[in-house]
Structure formats: structure tokens, C-alpha cells
BASE-625149 format. One record per residue (C-alpha): residue in three letters; chain; x negated, y negated, z negated; residue number from 1. Coordinates in nm, 3 decimals. Each point is the difference from the previous one (the first is absolute). Layout:
# BASE-625149
pt residuo = ALA; cadena = A; east = X; north = Y; up = Z; num = NUM
...
# end
This chain:
# BASE-625149
pt residuo = MET; cadena = A; east = -7.185; north = -9.989; up = 9.228; num = 1
pt residuo = THR; cadena = A; east = -0.098; north = 0.063; up = -0.360; num = 2
pt residuo = ASP; cadena = A; east = -0.127; north = -0.348; up = -0.111; num = 3
pt residuo = ILE; cadena = A; east = -0.040; north = -0.352; up = 0.152; num = 4
pt residuo = THR; cadena = A; east = -0.291; north = -0.163; up = -0.121; num = 5
pt residuo = LEU; cadena = A; east = -0.085; north = -0.381; up = -0.042; num = 6
pt residuo = ASP; cadena = A; east = -0.200; north = 0.012; up = 0.343; num = 7
pt residuo = ASP; cadena = A; east = 0.297; north = 0.119; up = 0.161; num = 8
pt residuo = LEU; cadena = A; east = 0.240; north = -0.250; up = -0.150; num = 9
pt residuo = ARG; cadena = A; east = -0.273; north = -0.282; up = 0.080; num = 10
pt residuo = ARG; cadena = A; east = 0.009; north = 0.097; up = 0.377; num = 11
pt residuo = VAL; cadena = A; east = 0.375; north = -0.013; up = 0.009; num = 12
pt residuo = MET; cadena = A; east = 0.016; north = -0.341; up = -0.192; num = 13
pt residuo = ALA; cadena = A; east = -0.249; north = -0.145; up = 0.286; num = 14
pt residuo = ALA; cadena = A; east = 0.213; north = 0.137; up = 0.273; num = 15
pt residuo = CYS; cadena = A; east = 0.297; north = -0.192; up = -0.154; num = 16
pt residuo = ALA; cadena = A; east = 0.105; north = -0.352; up = 0.046; num = 17
pt residuo = GLY; cadena = A; east = -0.041; north = -0.236; up = -0.308; num = 18
pt residuo = ALA; cadena = A; east = -0.369; north = 0.059; up = -0.101; num = 19
pt residuo = ASP; cadena = A; east = -0.178; north = -0.299; up = -0.074; num = 20
pt residuo = GLU; cadena = A; east = -0.300; north = -0.022; up = 0.200; num = 21
pt residuo = SER; cadena = A; east = -0.223; north = -0.129; up = -0.275; num = 22
pt residuo = VAL; cadena = A; east = 0.099; north = 0.301; up = -0.227; num = 23
pt residuo = ASP; cadena = A; east = -0.254; north = 0.269; up = -0.005; num = 24
pt residuo = LEU; cadena = A; east = 0.186; north = 0.319; up = 0.007; num = 25
pt residuo = ASP; cadena = A; east = -0.330; north = 0.212; up = -0.042; num = 26
pt residuo = GLY; cadena = A; east = -0.025; north = -0.173; up = -0.343; num = 27
pt residuo = ASP; cadena = A; east = 0.097; north = 0.123; up = -0.309; num = 28
pt residuo = ILE; cadena = A; east = 0.412; north = -0.041; up = 0.061; num = 29
pt residuo = ILE; cadena = A; east = 0.152; north = 0.282; up = -0.168; num = 30
pt residuo = ASP; cadena = A; east = 0.148; north = -0.221; up = -0.312; num = 31
pt residuo = VAL; cadena = A; east = 0.034; north = -0.321; up = 0.224; num = 32
pt residuo = PRO; cadena = A; east = 0.345; north = -0.085; up = 0.035; num = 33
pt residuo = PHE; cadena = A; east = 0.130; north = 0.004; up = 0.359; num = 34
pt residuo = GLU; cadena = A; east = 0.093; north = -0.340; up = -0.011; num = 35
pt residuo = ASP; cadena = A; east = -0.346; north = -0.125; up = -0.055; num = 36
pt residuo = LEU; cadena = A; east = -0.119; north = 0.250; up = 0.255; num = 37
pt residuo = GLY; cadena = A; east = 0.222; north = -0.253; up = 0.267; num = 38
pt residuo = TYR; cadena = A; east = 0.269; north = 0.280; up = 0.027; num = 39
pt residuo = ASP; cadena = A; east = 0.370; north = -0.105; up = -0.056; num = 40
pt residuo = SER; cadena = A; east = 0.269; north = 0.231; up = -0.045; num = 41
pt residuo = LEU; cadena = A; east = 0.054; north = 0.057; up = 0.371; num = 42
pt residuo = ALA; cadena = A; east = -0.354; north = 0.103; up = 0.043; num = 43
pt residuo = VAL; cadena = A; east = 0.001; north = 0.243; up = -0.301; num = 44
pt residuo = MET; cadena = A; east = 0.320; north = 0.162; up = 0.144; num = 45
pt residuo = GLU; cadena = A; east = -0.198; north = 0.011; up = 0.350; num = 46
pt residuo = THR; cadena = A; east = -0.270; north = 0.174; up = -0.172; num = 47
pt residuo = ALA; cadena = A; east = 0.233; north = 0.244; up = -0.136; num = 48
pt residuo = ALA; cadena = A; east = 0.167; north = 0.050; up = 0.313; num = 49
pt residuo = ILE; cadena = A; east = -0.316; north = 0.086; up = 0.186; num = 50
pt residuo = LEU; cadena = A; east = -0.121; north = 0.237; up = -0.311; num = 51
pt residuo = GLU; cadena = A; east = 0.346; north = 0.166; up = 0.070; num = 52
pt residuo = ARG; cadena = A; east = -0.056; north = 0.049; up = 0.360; num = 53
pt residuo = ASP; cadena = A; east = -0.373; north = 0.089; up = -0.016; num = 54
pt residuo = TYR; cadena = A; east = -0.003; north = 0.196; up = -0.295; num = 55
pt residuo = LYS; cadena = A; east = 0.344; north = 0.132; up = -0.041; num = 56
pt residuo = VAL; cadena = A; east = 0.031; north = -0.143; up = -0.352; num = 57
pt residuo = THR; cadena = A; east = 0.330; north = -0.168; up = -0.121; num = 58
pt residuo = ILE; cadena = A; east = 0.038; north = -0.313; up = -0.207; num = 59
pt residuo = PRO; cadena = A; east = 0.332; north = -0.089; up = -0.080; num = 60
pt residuo = ASP; cadena = A; east = 0.069; north = -0.341; up = 0.080; num = 61
pt residuo = GLU; cadena = A; east = 0.129; north = -0.106; up = -0.359; num = 62
pt residuo = LYS; cadena = A; east = -0.348; north = 0.112; up = -0.120; num = 63
pt residuo = ILE; cadena = A; east = -0.229; north = -0.180; up = 0.253; num = 64
pt residuo = ALA; cadena = A; east = 0.099; north = -0.359; up = -0.120; num = 65
pt residuo = GLY; cadena = A; east = -0.088; north = 0.098; up = -0.350; num = 66
pt residuo = LEU; cadena = A; east = -0.330; north = 0.119; up = 0.094; num = 67
pt residuo = PRO; cadena = A; east = -0.267; north = -0.293; up = -0.088; num = 68
pt residuo = THR; cadena = A; east = -0.321; north = 0.152; up = 0.113; num = 69
pt residuo = PRO; cadena = A; east = -0.168; north = 0.243; up = 0.212; num = 70
pt residuo = ARG; cadena = A; east = -0.049; north = 0.240; up = -0.300; num = 71
pt residuo = ALA; cadena = A; east = 0.366; north = -0.020; up = -0.068; num = 72
pt residuo = MET; cadena = A; east = 0.051; north = 0.099; up = 0.343; num = 73
pt residuo = LEU; cadena = A; east = -0.236; north = 0.280; up = -0.004; num = 74
pt residuo = ASP; cadena = A; east = 0.165; north = 0.129; up = -0.325; num = 75
pt residuo = GLU; cadena = A; east = 0.340; north = 0.009; up = 0.153; num = 76
pt residuo = ILE; cadena = A; east = -0.116; north = 0.162; up = 0.322; num = 77
pt residuo = ARG; cadena = A; east = -0.201; north = 0.276; up = -0.225; num = 78
pt residuo = HIS; cadena = A; east = 0.359; north = 0.055; up = -0.202; num = 79
pt residuo = SER; cadena = A; east = 0.178; north = 0.026; up = 0.340; num = 80
pt residuo = LEU; cadena = A; east = -0.221; north = 0.242; up = 0.138; num = 81
pt residuo = ALA; cadena = A; east = -0.008; north = 0.215; up = -0.360; num = 82
pt residuo = THR; cadena = A; east = 0.366; north = 0.010; up = 0.009; num = 83
pt residuo = ALA; cadena = A; east = 0.022; north = 0.089; up = 0.390; num = 84
pt residuo = SER; cadena = A; east = -0.206; north = 0.305; up = -0.051; num = 85
# end
């Protein structure tokens, strides 16, 4: 896997528990805090776990809690992929 897109992340987020049904994940969510999207820290950790399983990318647990937005998560994933290759 060379990159994970926002659409990839949306699919994983939609599959995870914690999504508020009133939030439109198809909208412009890249800089919306996970909290505002209805995702608590457990849902963000679950998202990271599914990304690790499905895309073979690792986000250290200590970094997951500090990722406030989908953009921050994608940036961390890209950093992880770059350092792994």
C-alpha cells in the first residue's frame, strides 16, 4: 500500500462504531475534529486498528490519542508508510 486516501479513511470510519448518524461522512470532513464527527477516543482507536489490519499501517497507540482530525490521521499514516519503506 503506497497511500491511504480520505475515501479509504471514510469507509473505515463508516464501519466503526461511534459514528453519529446525523454526521455526513461524505461532506468536507478532513479538518473536522473526530469529536465533532461523533467519534470518541475508543472509536478513533478502533478506526486505527482496522486501518492496521486492512492496510498494514501502524499508528502507535500513544499517537492515536493526539490525532484530532481525519487530516491528522492521514498525515500520521503517510508518515508511517514513508518511514516503513
